C-alpha positions in Angstrom: -0.1 0.2 0.4 1.3 3.4 -0.5 1.8 5.7 2.7 2.0 9.3 1.3 2.7 12.4 3.5 -0.1 14.8 4.1 -1.3 16.4 0.7 1.4 14.2 -1.0 -0.3 13.9 -4.7 -3.3 16.4 -4.6 -4.3 17.1 -7.7 -7.9 18.9 -8.2 -8.9 17.3 -11.4 -11.6 15.1 -12.8 -10.9 14.4 -16.3 -13.5 13.1 -18.6 -12.0 11.2 -21.2 -14.8 10.3 -23.1 -18.2 12.4 -23.7 -21.1 10.5 -20.8 -24.3 9.8 -22.1 -26.9 7.6 -20.8 -29.6 5.4 -22.0 -30.7 2.8 -19.7 -29.4 -0.4 -18.1 -29.3 -3.5 -20.2 -27.9 -6.7 -18.5 -25.5 -5.9 -15.9 -23.1 -8.5 -16.5 -21.1 -9.8 -19.5 -18.2 -11.2 -19.5 -15.1 -13.9 -20.8 -12.7 -15.1 -17.6 -10.9 -18.3 -19.2 -14.4 -19.9 -20.1 -16.4 -17.7 -23.0 -18.5 -15.6 -21.1 -17.9 -15.1 -17.3 -20.3 -14.4 -15.3 -26.6 -8.0 -11.0 -26.3 8.8 -15.8 -23.2 10.4 -14.9 -22.2 12.2 -11.6 -19.1 13.5 -9.5 -21.3 15.3 -7.1 -18.5 16.2 -3.9 -18.7 17.6 -0.9 -15.7 19.4 1.0 -14.6 17.9 4.3 -13.1 14.7 5.5 -15.1 13.0 8.2 -15.4 9.0 7.8 -19.2 7.8 7.5 -20.5 5.1 5.9 -22.6 5.3 3.1 -25.3 6.3 5.4 -23.9 8.5 7.4 -22.9 6.5 10.4 -19.8 7.4 11.6 -17.6 4.0 11.7 -14.4 3.3 13.3 -11.2 1.8 13.2 -8.5 -0.1 10.6 -8.4 -1.9 7.4 -5.1 -4.3 9.0 -2.7 -2.4 6.4 1.0 -2.3 6.9 0.5 1.2 6.3 1.9 4.3 9.7 1.1 7.4 7.6 -1.0 10.1 9.4 -2.1 11.0 5.9 -5.7 12.4 7.1 -7.6 11.2 3.7 -6.2 7.4 4.3 -7.3 7.7 7.8 -11.1 9.5 7.5 -10.9 6.6 4.4 -10.0 3.6 6.2 -13.1 5.1 9.0 -15.4 4.2 6.3 -14.1 1.1 5.2 -14.3 -0.6 8.2 -18.3 -0.6 7.8 -17.9 -2.1 4.6 -15.6 -4.9 6.0 -17.8 -6.3 8.5 -20.9 -5.3 5.4 -24.3 -3.9 5.6 -25.9 -7.1 5.3 -28.3 -7.6 8.2 -29.9 -11.5 9.4 -33.1 -12.7 6.8 -36.7 -12.6 7.8 -37.2 -15.0 10.7 -40.9 -15.2 10.1 -43.2 -14.6 6.8 -45.9 -16.9 5.4 -45.6 -21.1 4.8 -45.2 -21.5 1.6 -48.9 -21.1 -1.0 -49.1 -24.5 -2.4 -50.0 -25.4 -5.8 -47.9 -22.3 -7.8 -46.3 -22.4 -11.1 -43.2 -19.0 -11.8 -41.1 -18.0 -14.6 -37.7 -16.9 -14.3 -35.8 -14.6 -17.0 -32.5 -14.9 -17.1 -30.9 -12.1 -18.4 -28.6 -14.7 -20.9 -27.3 -18.2 -19.3 -24.2 -17.2 -20.8 -22.9 -15.1 -18.8 -22.2 -16.7 -15.2 -23.8 -13.7 -12.7 -27.1 -14.1 -14.9 -26.8 -18.0 -14.7 -25.8 -17.8 -11.0 -28.9 -15.3 -10.6 -31.9 -17.5 -12.2 -30.2 -20.8 -11.3 -30.8 -19.9 -6.9 -34.2 -18.8 -8.5 -34.8 -21.6 -9.8 -33.3 -23.9 -6.6 -35.1 -21.5 -4.3 -38.2 -22.4 -6.6 -37.9 -25.7 -6.0 -37.2 -26.0 -2.6 -41.1 -24.3 -1.8 -42.7 -27.3 -4.2 -43.7 -24.7 -7.1 -43.3 -25.3 -10.5 -40.3 -23.2 -12.0 -39.6 -22.0 -15.8 -37.1 -20.7 -17.1 -36.8 -18.7 -20.1 -33.8 -17.5 -21.8 -32.8 -14.1 -22.8 -29.7 -15.1 -24.4 -28.1 -11.9 -23.6 -31.0 -9.0 -25.2 -32.9 -7.8 -22.7 -35.7 -6.8 -25.0 -36.5 -10.8 -25.8 -38.0 -10.6 -21.9 -41.3 -9.0 -23.2 -42.1 -13.0 -25.0 -40.7 -14.7 -21.7 -43.4 -12.1 -20.0 -46.5 -12.6 -22.5 -45.4 -16.6 -22.7 -45.6 -15.9 -18.3 -49.0 -15.2 -19.2 -50.0 -17.5 -21.9 -49.8 -20.1 -19.6 -51.4 -19.1 -16.8 -48.3 -19.0 -14.0 -48.7 -17.5 -11.2 -45.9 -15.0 -11.0 -42.4 -14.1 -12.6 -39.0 -12.8 -11.8 -37.0 -10.5 -14.1 -33.3 -9.7 -13.7 -30.9 -7.4 -14.8 -32.4 -5.7 -17.5 -34.1 -2.4 -17.0 -37.6 -1.9 -16.8 -38.3 0.2 -20.4 -36.7 -2.4 -22.1 -39.4 -4.9 -20.8 -41.6 -2.8 -20.7 -44.7 -4.2 -23.2 -44.2 -7.6 -20.9 -44.8 -5.3 -18.0 -48.0 -4.2 -18.9 -49.5 -7.6 -20.0 -48.3 -9.7 -16.9 -50.0 -6.4 -14.6 -53.0 -6.4 -17.0 -53.0 -9.9 -16.0 -52.6 -10.1 -12.4 -49.9 -11.6 -12.4 -46.7 -10.0 -10.1 -43.2 -9.7 -10.9 -40.2 -9.4 -9.2 -37.7 -7.7 -10.3 -34.3 -8.7 -9.6 -31.4 -5.7 -9.2 -34.5 -3.5 -11.4 -35.6 -0.2 -11.6 -39.5 0.0 -11.6 -40.8 1.8 -14.7 -41.4 4.8 -12.6 -38.4 5.4 -11.4 -36.5 8.7 -11.2 -33.9 7.0 -13.9 -36.6 7.0 -16.7 -38.0 10.2 -15.5 -40.2 9.1 -12.6 -43.5 8.8 -14.4 -46.0 6.3 -15.4 -47.4 3.1 -13.6 -45.4 0.6 -11.5 -45.2 -2.5 -13.3 -42.3 -4.5 -10.9 -42.0 -5.4 -7.5 -38.6 -4.4 -6.7 -36.4 -6.4 -4.4 -36.0 -5.1 -0.8 -32.2 -5.6 0.5 -32.3 -3.5 4.0 -33.7 -1.1 5.6 -30.5 1.4 5.1 -30.6 0.6 1.0 -34.0 -0.6 0.6 -33.9 0.3 -3.0 -32.0 -0.5 -6.7 -30.7 3.1 -6.7 -29.4 3.2 -2.9 -28.2 -0.3 -3.4 -26.1 0.5 -6.2 -25.0 4.0 -5.1 -23.9 2.0 -1.5 -21.5 0.1 -3.5 -19.6 2.7 -5.6 -19.0 4.5 -2.0 -17.4 1.3 -0.7 -15.1 1.2 -3.7 -14.1 4.6 -3.3 -13.2 3.6 0.1 -11.1 1.0 -0.6 -8.6 2.5 -3.1 -8.4 6.2 -0.5 -8.2 3.9 2.7 -4.9 2.4 0.8 -3.7 5.3 -1.4 -4.4 8.3 0.7 -4.3 11.5 -0.9 -1.8 10.1 -3.1 -4.8 8.5 -5.1 -4.4 8.7 -8.2 -7.4 6.6 -9.9 -8.5 5.9 -13.1 -12.5 5.3 -12.9 -14.4 3.4 -16.0 -17.3 5.1 -15.7 -20.7 2.8 -17.9 -22.7 5.8 -19.4 -25.1 3.4 -21.1 -26.2 0.7 -18.2 -28.2 2.4 -15.5 -27.1 -0.2 -12.9 -23.3 0.9 -13.4 -24.3 4.3 -13.9 -25.4 4.2 -10.3 -22.6 2.6 -9.1 -20.2 4.9 -11.1 -22.0 7.8 -9.3 -21.9 6.8 -5.5 -18.3 6.5 -6.1 -17.5 9.5 -7.4 -19.9 10.7 -4.5 -17.5 9.2 -2.0 -14.2 9.9 -3.7 -14.9 13.5 -3.5 -16.1 13.7 -0.3 -13.0 12.1 0.8 -10.5 13.5 -1.1 -11.9 16.5 -2.3 -8.5 17.2 -4.5 -7.3 13.7 -5.7 -7.2 13.4 -9.3 -9.6 11.1 -11.3 -9.4 10.3 -15.0 -12.4 9.1 -16.4 -12.8 6.6 -19.1 -16.3 6.3 -20.5 -17.2 3.5 -22.4 -20.5 1.3 -23.5 -21.8 -1.9 -23.7 -21.0 -1.8 -27.9 -17.1 -0.4 -26.4 -16.9 -3.2 -24.4 -17.7 -6.1 -26.9 -16.4 -4.2 -29.8 -12.7 -4.0 -28.4 -12.4 0.0 -28.1 -12.4 -0.3 -24.4 -9.4 -2.6 -24.1 -7.4 0.4 -26.3 -9.2 3.2 -24.2 -7.8 2.2 -20.9 -4.6 1.0 -22.7 -4.3 4.7 -23.6 -5.5 6.1 -20.0 -2.4 3.8 -18.0 0.2 4.8 -21.1 -0.9 8.2 -21.0 -1.0 8.5 -16.3 2.5 6.0 -15.6 1.4 7.5 -13.0 -2.6 6.0 -12.0 -2.2 3.5 -8.0 -5.6 2.6 -8.8 -8.7 1.8 -10.6 -12.3 1.3 -10.3 -14.4 -0.9 -12.5 -18.3 -1.5 -12.0 -18.6 -4.9 -12.6 -16.2 -8.3 -12.9 -17.2 -10.0 -15.7 -16.1 -6.4 -17.0 -12.7 -6.6 -16.0 -12.8 -10.3 -16.7 -13.5 -9.2 -20.5 -11.3 -6.7 -21.1 -9.8 -5.3 -18.2 -8.1 -7.7 -15.8 -6.2 -8.9 -19.5 -5.4 -5.2 -20.2 -3.4 -4.0 -16.8 -2.0 -7.6 -16.6 -0.3 -7.0 -19.9 0.6 -3.2 -18.7 3.6 -1.8 -16.7 1.3 -0.8 -13.9 0.8 -5.0 -13.7 1.3 -5.9 -9.8 1.2 -2.1 -8.7 -2.0 -0.8 -9.5 -5.6 -1.5 -7.1 -7.6 -2.6 -8.8 -11.1 -2.6 -7.3 -14.4 -4.7 -9.1 -17.5 -5.9 -8.1 -19.9 -9.1 -7.4 -17.2 -11.2 -6.1 -17.6 -13.9 -8.9 -15.2 -17.5 -8.3 -13.6 -16.8 -11.1 -12.3 -13.1 -10.7 -11.9 -14.0 -6.6 -10.1 -17.4 -8.6 -7.6 -14.6 -10.3 -7.4 -12.0 -7.7 -5.7 -14.3 -5.7 -3.1 -15.6 -8.0 -2.4 -12.0 -8.8 -3.9 -11.2 -11.9 -7.1 -8.9 -13.2 -8.5 -7.3 -9.4 -7.0 -7.1 -5.8 -10.9 -6.1 -3.5 -14.5 -5.9 -5.2 -17.6 -5.3 -3.5 -19.6 -8.9 -2.3 -23.0 -9.0 -3.7 -25.1 -12.2 -2.7 -26.3 -13.1 -5.8 -27.7 -16.4 -4.5 -29.2 -14.7 -1.3 -31.6 -12.8 -3.6 -32.3 -15.5 -6.0 -33.7 -16.9 -2.7 -35.0 -13.6 -1.8 -37.2 -13.2 -4.9 -39.4 -16.0 -4.1 -40.1 -15.2 -0.5 -41.0 -12.1 -2.2 -43.3 -13.9 -4.4 -44.3 -16.1 -1.6 -45.4 -12.9 0.1 -47.7 -11.2 -2.5 -49.6 -14.7 -3.4 -50.5 -14.6 0.6 -51.0 -11.3 0.7 -48.6 -10.1 3.6 -46.7 -6.9 2.8 -43.1 -7.1 1.5 -40.0 -6.9 3.9 -36.5 -6.4 4.0 -35.0 -9.1 3.2 -31.4 -8.4 5.1 -29.4 -8.5 1.7 -26.1 -6.6 1.8 -22.9 -5.8 0.4 -19.0 -6.5 2.0 -16.1 -5.8 0.9 -13.5 -9.7 -0.5 -9.8 -8.1 -1.1 -6.6 -9.9 -2.1 -4.6 -6.7 -0.9 -3.7 -5.6 1.3 -5.1 -8.3 2.9 -7.2 -11.0 2.4 -10.6 -10.1 4.5 -14.4 -11.9 2.9 -13.0 -15.0 0.5 -15.5 -17.3 -0.5 -14.3 -21.3 -0.1 -12.6 -21.6 -3.4 -14.3 -22.1 -6.2 -17.1 -20.5 -5.0 -18.7 -16.8 -5.2 -18.8 -14.5 -2.5 -21.8 -15.1 -0.4 -21.3 -13.3 3.2 -20.0 -15.8 6.3 -22.1 -17.0 8.6 -25.9 -16.7 6.8 -27.6 -19.2 6.1 -30.5 -17.6 3.8 -31.5 -21.0 2.3 -31.9 -23.0 6.0 -33.9 -20.0 6.8 -36.3 -19.4 4.1 -36.8 -23.2 4.1 -37.6 -22.2 8.0 -40.3 -19.8 7.6 -41.9 -21.9 4.3 -42.6 -24.7 6.8 -40.7 -27.1 4.1 -37.6 -29.5 4.3 
């Protein structure tokens, strides 16, 4: 970890490399990670001062366990903020609720089974649906978000009791969601903003039920921004006032853009003068190869860059990780990613791709979606499902790592057993 002196390297710039624009969140995770595909709005608001606080406003204290003895005020404040994320924002799963509603059938619409994260989400919903005793039909959007319209219409035609959609934006599936609402078929969205969310203009009817996480971060927007705050705290806790960070800024995927917003707000709050070089990109840039060129250019033009923020592990697997590994910055730059997919954690432990990330429990989210549907079927109100975020890292300290070969999940929480107990199954 860098141990700078106070005030060192403080350059008051946020430099966009390409013009940013926001359309919608397509599907959040598309990538290659040793297998074919591995694998969940621009703003730079800032405030003065470096008082440590987690992103819900609660002060935190403590140390990341770093070997640094620096008195850098930025590093000190960021370390204090990071303690919240080392512990994690998750709470316990709900302990009470309706028993399994019998005779139900549901459809789960995967954002694309070729993508490991989409498959992980989907397979978790399927497993939970079978555990509660329902008939489950899987529909694969095949990485084309608008295919979800057909899937939802087919679910309505099959007289499904409900559906779970994940990874797409509501406007992309508006036609199918309207058909579901007209038929009285409830739809739960994982990592999905409703069509009347402010990111889409805030007008129109509500067409889906957003999965609730915790009281601290109950909405998709707040959850995504909190993820960005975690990333900023990690980088600044280890780089301090000498932070010189490259931010990969998604301009056409809403969930990623929200992570960027949360990152920028926390980064500028903890270190208003720290350098931030923004590389804006679209999904097509990533798939077509332009992002690789832009990442390489950013590192070559600023060989002093010591940190990098990426909104999705899949983007690291597909482009960013190999680009960093082949550069002169390999082994020197801290790269913070996102979900804690097994392939990314494995590569990180081997000294490749990234050094830390956000632990998002996709498996838990799948089971929680089934619990949320069961509550709707029983006429019970929605509850916080306890789902939160947690730092995982391999450098400078190994923290919150999943067992070898597994995706991230918070230790000590048996969400499957807890839900089965509520449902009186198993």
